[in-house]
N, C-alpha and C positions, 0 to 999 in steps of 0.2 A: 503493499499500500504505499500511498505517497507520505502518508503521516509518519510513517515508521521510516522511511528514507530519510525526511526532514530531521527527524528525531536523533537518529544515528550521526547526520551530518553535524549537529550541534553537538553532540556529545564529543565527537572528534575534535571539533574546534576549541572547544571548551578544554577537552584534555592537553591540547597543544598548548594553549594558552597557559594553562597550569604548570607546564613545563619550563616556562619562561620566569616564572616567580622564583625567587631566591629563597633557598632554605635559612631561617635563621633560629637563633635560640628565643624560647618561649619568653616572653616578658609578661608578669601577672601585673605589676604596678609600674606605671612611669612617675609617680613621684614618691617623696621619700616620706612624706606626712602621711602616716597610716592610721586609722583609728582615733582620728581626732574627735575629743568630745569637749562638751563644755561644763563648767561646774554648776552642779545643782544649786538652786537658790530657790527660795520662796516668793511666789508672785503675789503681789497685792491684787485682793479681790474686792472691787467696788460693787456693791449690789445694785445702786442705782444705775450704773454704766451697764452692768449685765442685763437689768430689767427694762432698760429703755426701749429695746427693739421687741419685747414681748407683747403680743395681741392683749389688748384689755377691751372689756365691754363698756357700755355706758356707765355704769357705775364704778369702774375704775378696777375690778376684778380682772386678773389673769388669766385668759383662756387658754386651756390645755388640752391636749387629746386625752379621751379616755381610754385607758388600756382595757382589752377583754381578756377573761381568764382563757387559759388554753389547757389542754390535758396533755 
């Protein structure tokens, strides 16, 4: 079939292209700063800032989604 011939041609061209790729040693990391972490610190929580985007009703009550019990 024509598709099989085209597929074989593509594979042959690909394998020829791979022969031109030089063999190198594996490199896992290209930078020296591995596993950089930041110091843990407590963040300030401002309830007013947290709740300012919460949806409220006409009476000022926060609207939340009611969860359903599942088994």
